[in-house]
C-alpha positions as a Markdown table, in Angstrom:
| # | Residue | x | y | z |
|---|---|---|---|---|
| 1 | Met | -14.2 | -2.2 | 70.5 |
| 2 | Ala | -13.7 | -5.7 | 71.9 |
| 3 | Asp | -15.0 | -7.4 | 68.8 |
| 4 | Arg | -12.6 | -5.5 | 66.7 |
| 5 | Leu | -9.8 | -6.4 | 68.9 |
| 6 | Arg | -10.7 | -10.0 | 68.8 |
| 7 | Ala | -10.8 | -10.0 | 65.1 |
| 8 | Asp | -7.3 | -8.5 | 65.0 |
| 9 | Asn | -6.0 | -10.8 | 67.2 |
| 10 | Gln | -7.4 | -13.6 | 65.1 |
| 11 | His | -5.8 | -12.2 | 62.1 |
| 12 | Leu | -2.5 | -11.8 | 63.6 |
| 13 | Gln | -2.7 | -15.6 | 65.0 |
| 14 | Ser | -3.6 | -16.5 | 61.4 |
| 15 | Ile | -0.4 | -14.7 | 59.9 |
| 16 | Ala | 1.7 | -16.1 | 62.6 |
| 17 | Phe | 0.7 | -19.8 | 62.5 |
| 18 | Arg | -0.6 | -20.3 | 59.1 |
| 19 | Asp | 0.9 | -20.9 | 55.7 |
| 20 | Ser | -0.3 | -17.9 | 53.5 |
| 21 | Leu | -0.8 | -20.0 | 50.5 |
| 22 | Thr | -2.6 | -23.1 | 51.7 |
| 23 | Gly | -3.9 | -22.1 | 55.2 |
| 24 | Leu | -2.2 | -25.0 | 56.8 |
| 25 | Thr | -0.4 | -24.9 | 60.1 |
| 26 | Asn | 3.2 | -23.8 | 59.5 |
| 27 | Arg | 6.5 | -24.9 | 61.2 |
| 28 | Ala | 6.1 | -22.7 | 64.2 |
| 29 | Leu | 2.6 | -23.9 | 65.0 |
| 30 | Leu | 3.7 | -27.5 | 64.0 |
| 31 | Glu | 6.4 | -27.6 | 66.7 |
| 32 | Asp | 3.9 | -26.1 | 69.4 |
| 33 | Arg | 1.3 | -28.8 | 68.5 |
| 34 | Leu | 4.0 | -31.6 | 68.5 |
| 35 | Thr | 5.2 | -30.4 | 72.0 |
| 36 | Gln | 1.4 | -30.5 | 73.2 |
| 37 | Glu | 1.1 | -34.0 | 71.6 |
| 38 | Ile | 4.0 | -35.4 | 73.3 |
| 39 | Arg | 2.7 | -34.0 | 76.8 |
| 40 | His | -0.5 | -35.6 | 75.9 |
| 41 | Ala | 0.8 | -39.1 | 75.2 |
| 42 | Glu | 3.3 | -38.8 | 78.2 |
| 43 | Arg | 0.2 | -38.6 | 80.4 |
| 44 | Gly | -2.1 | -41.2 | 78.6 |
| 45 | Gly | 0.5 | -43.6 | 77.7 |
| 46 | Arg | -0.4 | -43.2 | 74.0 |
| 47 | Ile | 1.6 | -43.6 | 70.9 |
| 48 | Phe | 1.3 | -41.4 | 68.0 |
| 49 | Ala | 3.1 | -40.8 | 64.6 |
| 50 | Val | 4.8 | -38.1 | 62.8 |
| 51 | Leu | 4.7 | -38.5 | 58.9 |
| 52 | Phe | 7.1 | -36.5 | 56.7 |
| 53 | Ile | 5.8 | -36.3 | 53.3 |
| 54 | Asp | 7.7 | -35.1 | 50.1 |
| 55 | Leu | 6.1 | -34.7 | 46.7 |
| 56 | Asp | 8.2 | -36.7 | 44.3 |
| 57 | Ser | 8.8 | -34.9 | 40.9 |
| 58 | Phe | 7.1 | -31.7 | 42.0 |
| 59 | Lys | 9.9 | -29.2 | 40.8 |
| 60 | Pro | 9.1 | -30.2 | 37.1 |
| 61 | Val | 5.5 | -29.0 | 37.7 |
| 62 | Asn | 6.7 | -25.6 | 38.4 |
| 63 | Asp | 9.3 | -25.5 | 35.5 |
| 64 | Thr | 7.0 | -26.8 | 33.0 |
| 65 | Tyr | 3.5 | -25.1 | 34.0 |
| 66 | Gly | 4.8 | -22.3 | 36.1 |
| 67 | His | 4.7 | -21.4 | 39.6 |
| 68 | Arg | 1.1 | -20.3 | 39.7 |
| 69 | Ser | 0.0 | -23.7 | 38.5 |
| 70 | Gly | 2.5 | -25.2 | 41.0 |
| 71 | Asp | 0.8 | -23.1 | 43.9 |
| 72 | Phe | -2.7 | -24.3 | 42.8 |
| 73 | Met | -1.5 | -27.9 | 42.8 |
| 74 | Leu | -0.3 | -27.3 | 46.3 |
| 75 | Thr | -3.4 | -25.9 | 47.4 |
| 76 | Val | -5.3 | -28.9 | 45.9 |
| 77 | Leu | -3.0 | -31.4 | 47.5 |
| 78 | Ala | -3.1 | -29.6 | 51.0 |
| 79 | Asp | -7.0 | -29.8 | 50.9 |
| 80 | Arg | -6.5 | -33.5 | 49.9 |
| 81 | Leu | -4.2 | -34.2 | 52.9 |
| 82 | Val | -6.5 | -32.6 | 55.4 |
| 83 | Gly | -9.6 | -34.6 | 54.0 |
| 84 | Ala | -7.4 | -37.7 | 54.3 |
| 85 | Val | -7.0 | -37.5 | 58.0 |
| 86 | Arg | -9.0 | -37.1 | 61.3 |
| 87 | Gly | -10.1 | -33.9 | 62.4 |
| 88 | Thr | -7.9 | -34.4 | 65.5 |
| 89 | Asp | -4.7 | -34.7 | 63.4 |
| 90 | Thr | -2.5 | -31.7 | 62.3 |
| 91 | Val | -1.4 | -31.2 | 58.7 |
| 92 | Ala | 1.5 | -28.7 | 58.2 |
| 93 | Leu | 3.3 | -27.2 | 55.2 |
| 94 | Val | 7.0 | -27.0 | 56.2 |
| 95 | Gly | 8.7 | -26.5 | 52.9 |
| 96 | Gly | 8.0 | -25.7 | 49.2 |
| 97 | Asp | 6.6 | -29.2 | 48.7 |
| 98 | Glu | 7.1 | -30.8 | 52.3 |
| 99 | Phe | 4.2 | -31.6 | 54.6 |
| 100 | Val | 4.2 | -33.0 | 58.1 |
| 101 | Val | 1.2 | -34.9 | 59.6 |
| 102 | Ile | 0.7 | -35.5 | 63.3 |
| 103 | Leu | -1.4 | -38.6 | 63.6 |
| 104 | Ser | -2.7 | -38.4 | 67.2 |
| 105 | Glu | -3.8 | -41.3 | 69.4 |
| 106 | Leu | -3.0 | -44.3 | 67.4 |
| 107 | Ala | -4.2 | -47.7 | 68.8 |
| 108 | Asp | -1.4 | -49.6 | 66.9 |
| 109 | Pro | 1.4 | -48.4 | 64.6 |
| 110 | Arg | -0.2 | -50.4 | 61.5 |
| 111 | Asp | -2.8 | -47.6 | 61.6 |
| 112 | Ala | -0.1 | -45.2 | 60.4 |
| 113 | Ala | 0.9 | -47.5 | 57.8 |
| 114 | Ala | -2.7 | -47.6 | 56.3 |
| 115 | Leu | -3.1 | -44.0 | 56.5 |
| 116 | Cys | 0.2 | -43.6 | 54.6 |
| 117 | Glu | -1.2 | -45.7 | 51.8 |
| 118 | Lys | -4.5 | -43.7 | 51.8 |
| 119 | Ile | -2.5 | -40.5 | 51.5 |
| 120 | Arg | -0.3 | -42.0 | 48.9 |
| 121 | Asp | -3.2 | -42.8 | 46.9 |
| 122 | Thr | -5.0 | -39.5 | 47.5 |
| 123 | Ile | -1.9 | -37.6 | 46.6 |
| 124 | Ala | -1.4 | -39.4 | 43.2 |
| 125 | Gln | -5.0 | -38.5 | 41.9 |
| 126 | Pro | -4.4 | -36.2 | 38.9 |
| 127 | Val | -4.9 | -32.6 | 39.5 |
| 128 | Val | -6.6 | -30.5 | 36.8 |
| 129 | Leu | -4.5 | -27.4 | 35.7 |
| 130 | Pro | -5.3 | -25.2 | 32.9 |
| 131 | Gln | -2.5 | -26.9 | 30.8 |
| 132 | Gly | -4.2 | -30.2 | 31.5 |
| 133 | Glu | -4.0 | -33.0 | 34.2 |
| 134 | Val | -0.8 | -33.4 | 36.2 |
| 135 | Ala | 0.0 | -36.0 | 38.8 |
| 136 | Val | 2.5 | -36.5 | 41.5 |
| 137 | Ser | 3.6 | -39.0 | 43.7 |
| 138 | Cys | 5.0 | -38.6 | 47.2 |
| 139 | Ser | 7.4 | -40.5 | 49.6 |
| 140 | Ile | 6.6 | -40.7 | 53.3 |
| 141 | Gly | 8.6 | -41.3 | 56.5 |
| 142 | Ile | 7.1 | -42.3 | 59.8 |
| 143 | Ser | 8.5 | -41.8 | 63.3 |
| 144 | Leu | 6.6 | -43.1 | 66.1 |
| 145 | Tyr | 6.4 | -41.6 | 69.6 |
| 146 | Pro | 8.0 | -42.9 | 72.0 |
| 147 | Glu | 9.6 | -45.5 | 70.0 |
| 148 | His | 11.8 | -43.5 | 67.7 |
| 149 | Gly | 11.8 | -40.2 | 69.9 |
| 150 | Thr | 10.3 | -38.5 | 72.9 |
| 151 | Asp | 11.0 | -34.9 | 71.8 |
| 152 | Thr | 9.9 | -32.6 | 68.7 |
| 153 | Ile | 13.4 | -32.4 | 67.1 |
| 154 | Thr | 14.2 | -36.1 | 67.2 |
| 155 | Leu | 10.6 | -37.1 | 65.9 |
| 156 | Leu | 10.9 | -34.7 | 63.0 |
| 157 | Glu | 14.4 | -35.7 | 62.1 |
| 158 | Asn | 13.6 | -39.4 | 62.2 |
| 159 | Ala | 10.5 | -38.9 | 60.2 |
| 160 | Asp | 12.6 | -37.0 | 57.6 |
| 161 | Ala | 15.5 | -39.7 | 57.6 |
| 162 | Ala | 12.7 | -42.4 | 57.0 |
| 163 | Met | 11.3 | -40.1 | 54.1 |
| 164 | Tyr | 14.6 | -40.0 | 52.5 |
| 165 | Ala | 14.8 | -43.9 | 52.7 |
| 166 | Ala | 11.3 | -44.1 | 51.0 |
| 167 | Lys | 12.4 | -41.9 | 48.2 |
| 168 | Ala | 15.8 | -43.8 | 47.8 |
| 169 | Asp | 14.0 | -47.1 | 47.8 |
| 170 | Asn | 11.3 | -46.6 | 45.2 |
| 171 | Arg | 9.5 | -43.2 | 45.5 |
| 172 | Tyr | 5.9 | -43.7 | 45.9 |
| 173 | Gly | 6.3 | -45.2 | 49.2 |
| 174 | Tyr | 6.6 | -45.1 | 52.8 |
| 175 | Arg | 9.1 | -46.3 | 55.6 |
| 176 | Phe | 9.2 | -46.5 | 59.3 |
| 177 | Phe | 12.2 | -45.1 | 60.8 |
| 178 | Lys | 15.2 | -47.5 | 61.7 |
| 179 | Pro | 18.3 | -46.2 | 63.4 |
| 180 | Asp | 20.5 | -47.1 | 60.4 |
| 181 | Met | 18.6 | -44.4 | 58.4 |
| 182 | Lys | 20.1 | -41.7 | 60.5 |
| 183 | Lys | 22.7 | -39.4 | 58.6 |
| 184 | Thr | 26.0 | -39.6 | 59.7 |
């Protein structure tokens, strides 16, 4: 009976905190993990980064090849993202084609930039769909704790603003948050 209750509880946790398509962390669990990361960084005097990743030109994939192919592509890209980061980092799907990554315990902010280049190159690799190979690029915004915020909302908003700046600049790029990127 205890094993059944444990299994049921794990199933409920999975439904509540995981994206049903990709199995990635969802927004609710992301916010909890981000809160925990803030507490951990405060105690240890560490920095970490929040990456907001948006797939460039993903809508045409759904429009051209159908939602099933788009969903398949999202699962492949989600797996690639998980493979590109450390096991201690968190990868979440927070929108149709938007991901957030928490890069825990960075030694240097340049480590976030290096990982963004790796993520960008990983995402850009073609995905084989039944209709042929399809590639998308991504735009990435970076906010650093504590430089760009000390709470979950501010860190996410600032990473999002930096992502929009990257998208406006040239797509297939990344930007660190700057105060002038804030939407008014």
